[in-house]
Structure formats: structure tokens, C-alpha cells
C-alpha angles and dihedrals in degrees: 000000000000120000091241093056095043094053098050107032100087099039089052092052090047090052092052093044091055093062098077095256126183120033110139137008144157138037091287096049137042114289116264110264124243113266120254102273098216095050095046091045088058092049091048091051090052090051092048091050092052123008099033100031094114092053100050117114094018131114139182119006092351091058092045091050093048093049091048090056092047099048095040088073095089147127114248128221132210117241091251090053089057091074094064094038092057091050086062103036095046099035115150105248089214094052122023092201091062137066129211113240115228105227102028098036087221120153108227137173109273088226094061091085124130140075105297126107108278094024126112122236140181112287118201102213088194094053108242092226090062095087094005096250095139115183096323116141104271120040090006092059102030104127093202085083101025115095137170110260137172108267095233095044089047088054091051090053091046109155097325122142120243123261141133122273143028135112126319115272111236113246093010111083114206095024121109135187144178134178097295109016145048130209116200124211117283095253093065103030092103091045090056092048094050092047092052093048092047088058091050091056098039097049110051102156099286128109088052090286130118123269102255116211135168119233135183101255141072129228094059092150111178096349113115090251138098129192169235095052096176090054093046089053090050091050091050090057098041097046109039120190114289129200094271093055093044092049090049090054090052093049092051091048096045104038111020128015099009092219131100141224100243093200091064090053094040112019090175090067087076091070091039090061104030 
């Protein structure tokens, strides 16, 4: 771990935790409230002065390259370690023994994880077949894009690209799908966009993995691409980071991978790069 990261990880989490994060989420619960602007502004300034200092003032490919260097300094997890990590990162703030499922918004016992109907499993938001990285340590175990999801809804999403439209997904109000795309519920559209774009910056063809890049089409199959970029950019703007997403970013930084999703901290960097 770099000295810069070691020094600032815990104070930043403490700052975020002191703001009264995490009250409601999901389609089945009140929406998560906006974070206190003054407190998060202070946390953002601390990050800019330390973690992101080499990226400030840049745009386009220069910004993408700088962010890649910054967030590539991380601790990796095994796929089995992901189970326990998600129980922490996606903990229901109203019940510490439960997690919030990404697409349904359902609060479910953290111990109901597995592959049976009604269980939750590990959803790769950047579908692992897009670049053929599977569950290998690296992109396949990066918890910035791994989320708890209902087994059946996860199967409906499969490895489809993201886009608007389609038919309603049974058991998951607000989600839609067709033959080649999936639309998540409104409350997590921005989360999905920022996770996908994090992956595109973090994995640039090094570490023996494919260069992951978004594009503006669907039906990408096994190519190392996910679309639709124009829709992801729209979702990033329409659904800004809420307290649950910000807290999750802090937990990953402080306790697990020790890197951050820069688009949660700076959503405007999406437009600055793409």
C-alpha cells in the first residue's frame, strides 16, 4: 500500500461516517437521502489534496490515464472472499444482518447467499463474459462492480448490455429487459453507470486482462465492451451518488481494496473523459 493511501484511508471513512449516512434505499424502502453538502465537500477536498492530486486539472485521455494509475494501486480479493466483503459493503443500514440487493432493492438476510431460488448471489455489473475474465482475481473479483443480486433477476440480466426499454422483469419492479439489454430501476441507474465506467478506467489491458471499454451499442457478446455509453452517461447525470453509494465507496477504500471509484467522488469526470 502506498504511503498516501495508508495515511488518508481511515480519516476519510470517519468523515463520511459522521454525516448520518444511510437511511433509506431501494424500491421497497425510502430513497437514500442526499449527503450533507458541507461535510462531503470537506471529504472531497481531502481526497483532492491527496488521493486525486495527480488527476486534477486534466481532461480526456490524460485524465483517464491519471485515474488508471491512481486506482490500479489496490489490494485484490479472491472470489470466495467476495461473499463476506459484500455483506459489509452492501449492508442494510436498518439491519446489520441483511444486505440490500441491487436490482430489486430488497433487504435480505446476508446468510441467504448461494445459487438457489430466493438466494442472493454475486452479480458482475460489468458482465464477466465481456472480456472473458470470468472470476479470476482482478476484474472478476473487483468489488467496485460486484453487488448482491437476486439469483433469478441476475439470471435475467445475464451478460446483457445496458439500455433503456424492454418488458418488466418479474419480481423486480422498475427493471426492464429485452433480448440484448437490461434497464435497472431508477434508484441505481447511476450506480450501474459509475461501476461500468470505473471498470473501463481500471482495466486498460495490463495485468494480463483485456482492455475494457464502453461503446454505444448493445449485443457486444464476448467483446471487452459494454454499452450503451450514451445511456450510461445519461444515467450518471440523472441519478447522482447517494449516501449508500458514497458509503460503499468508503468501505471498499478503507477495509478491502484500498482504491476508490473516482466517478462516485467526481461524477463530472464522466463527461470530462467521454
